[in-house]
N, C-alpha and C positions, 0 to 999 in steps of 0.2 A: 413424371410431373412436370418437369421443365418443358418438355415438348408440348404437353397439354396447355400449360399457362403461358408459354412463350414470354417470359419476363423481360423487361428492358435491361435489368442488371441483376446479377446473382452475387450475394456476399457469402464467402466461405470462411469458415474458422479453422478448417484442417484440410490437408491434401492426402492424407494417408490412412483414411477409413473408407476407401472406395470411390472418392471423388475423382480419381483419374479416369473413371468410366463415364463421366459426365460429357455432354457434348462440348467440344473444345472451342466452339465458334461463338458462344454467348460471351457477353461483357462481364467479366468476373472481377470482384474486389476481394482480395485475400487479406484477412486481418492477422497481423503478426502479434501475438499476445505475449510472447517470451523472447528474451534476448538469445542470440546464437551462443553466447558462452555458457548458457544453461542446458541447451538442448541441440548440441552440434549435429547429432545424427539426424534430427528432423530437418535441420537446414541443409545438410548434405542431400537429403531427399528432395527438398524443394529445388535445389540448384540442378539436380538431375532432371526433374520433371517439369519445371515451370515453363520451359519453352515449347511445351506441348499445347499451351493455351495461346491462341492467336490474339486475344485482347484481355490481358491481365494486368491490373493495378494492385500494388500492395498498399496496405495501410498498417503503419506501425503505431503502437500505443504510446511511444515516447521517442524523443530524438535519439536517446541511446539505443533503443531497439532498431531504429532506422539505420544508425551508424554501423551497428554490428551486422546488419542484414546485407550490407553492400556487396560483400564478396560472393554472396549466394543467390542474388536475384537477377543476375545477368543484365544489369543496367536498365531494368523495367522501372517504370515510374513507381515512386513510393512516397506516399503523404503521411503526415503525422496527425493522428487525431486521438487526443487523450481519453482514458476512461472517464466515465461519468458517476455521478452520485444522485441518489434520490433525496431532494432537499425537502420533501414533504414527509418522508419517513424518518429521515435523520435530522433533528433539529434540537436546539438548546432547550433547556428546562427554564423555568421562570427563575429569576435571581435570588429567590429565597433559599438560603443555606442555613444548616444547623450550626450550633456553636462548634461542634466537633469538626464539621467541615471547614469552618473558618480558621481553626487552629492548625489543622493537619493538611497534608497534600496526598490526595488520592490518585494514584498512578494506575494505568491500564494498558495491557497489550491484549490484542485479539489476533491471532495468527496460528498458522500451522506450526506444530512443534517440530521444527527442523533446526539443525545447528546453524545454518546460514542466516536464520532470522535474528540471531544475536541476543536472545534473552539472557543467555548466560553471562554477557558482559554487564548487563544491568544488575543482575544478581550479585556479581563479584564487586561492583561498585558500591552497592548498598551495604555489603559486608563490613566496609570500612568508614561508612557515612556517620558523621558525629551526631546527626539529628535523626537517626533512624526511628526513634520513638515517635516521630511526628509524620512517618510515612506508612501508607498502606498500598501495597502493590498487588493488584489482581491480574492474573494471566489466564486468558481463555483460549481454548483450542484443543487439539488432539493431534497425535502424530507419534512417530517412532522415538522422538527425542525427549519425551515426557519423563522417563525414568531418570535420565541424566539431569534434567532440571530439578526434579525432586530430590535426588541425592545431593545436588549442589546446595539447595536451601537447607537441607538437614546438616550438611557439612558446616555451613557458616552459622547455624542455629538461628535462622531467620524465619522459622515457622510462624511467629507471631506477627510478622510484617509482610510476608509474601505468601500468596495463596494461589495454587494451581486448581483452575476450574475447567470442568468440561466445556466443550463447545456447546453454545446455546443458540436458539433461534430468535431470541429477542434482544440482540446486542444493541439495537437502536434504543431500547429502553434503559439499557445499563450505561452506555457511553456517557450520556449528558450528566450523570451524577458524579463524574470524575473531573480531575483538574488537568491532567496531562496524559496524552496518548504516546506510547513509546514503541518504536519499531527500529532497532539498530541493525537492519538487515543489509545484506549484500546479494546482489544478483537479481533484483526486482526488475520487472518490465515497467510497469506503472501500477503501483499497489493501490487496490481499492480501499482497504481498511483505513489508511490515513485520511483519505477523502471523506469517508463516513464519519471519522472523528472530527475532522474540521467542520463539517455540516452540523455536528452535534455541539459545536462551540468549544472544542478542545484544541489548545496549542499542541504542537508536535515536538517531540524529541526523537531525532532520526540519525543515522549514520551520514557521513559525508560522501558515501558512494553514489554513483549514478543510479536512478535517474532523480534523486531527491533535489539536487540543485536546480532542476528544471521547474519545480513548482513550490518549493519551500523557501521562505525568506524570513528575515529577522522580525518582521511585523507580527508573525504569529508562531514562529518555529525556531528550533535549534537544531543545527547540524554539527555533529561532533565526531571526533576520532573515538570509535566505540571502544578501543583499548586504553584510552586515556581516562583514567579514573577521575582525575582532577577536573577535567572538563565537565564531566557528568555531575560531579558534586557542586560545581559552580553553578549549573543550571538549576539544580534543586535549591541551593541557597537563595538564588534570585527569586524562585517561585514561592518559597515559603514566606518571604516578606510580603507577599500578596498584593502590594501596591500595583505591580505590573500585570498581574494575572488577568484582571477583569478586561483590560484593553486587549490583551493577547486573544482572549476568548472571542470577543467581538470581531477582531480582525480574522480569526480563523474562520468564523462563519461567512464573513464577507469574501474571503478568498475562495471558499468552497462554492460559492455561487457561479464562479467562472467554469465550474465543471458540471453544471446542471445537465440533466438528460436532454433537455430542449436544445441547449447549445451544441451537444454532441450530435444530435439529430441534424442540426443545421449544418455542421461541419461535414457530415456524410453526404447530405444533399448537395452541398457546394462543389463536391468532386464528381 
């Protein structure tokens, strides 16, 4: 197909599914979607084979991914282009809220059920939270860590406040009805779920691990030590007062606009 179309440029998302058989003389851009600390074997593969391509540029989805890739890409050019979000699909609801919503704080996480995603830290923090009766926490997703999360909720008797939900196809409709998106994860490259939440008008509560400091700031989000229960409680206390929440939501949407797909496209075209 490449020989027939003779494209000016070719974008690759992988090298280990037969791409090594491609003509090595095209101009290739290889997108690094994950940090080396998560998939070291794949980066070892990249290091072994990337020199076979005569014109290869790397694109990292965050500065952290670029930094971790350096030992593996043999001094080849590497640009940073962040992931994007569909601002038309993900958008805030009207400001009308029910009386129950005005009093309570609706929390949401949408992520794969893996230990590194950090949902267990939020559950533990809620187990000692003095205003738990004003909290509703919905977790959406699937994965091998689901049973551990359910056991933890049962252990702390939080079934009335935390609900495990299956992964859904309409998360864009669910996000805007909430007040805070939570992802206390470690090992992300550039997570898309927080961008979707921001576009939906939700402030963020995330860990202080990379790459969150690259795109989260105090105008719309909170970065905490995920093992520090007091820090998490402090965020919830502040948001339950509601005075600051409206501005945070506005700022979150505004921040998401910096990650529109049109801007991502412009960044790719610029290189």
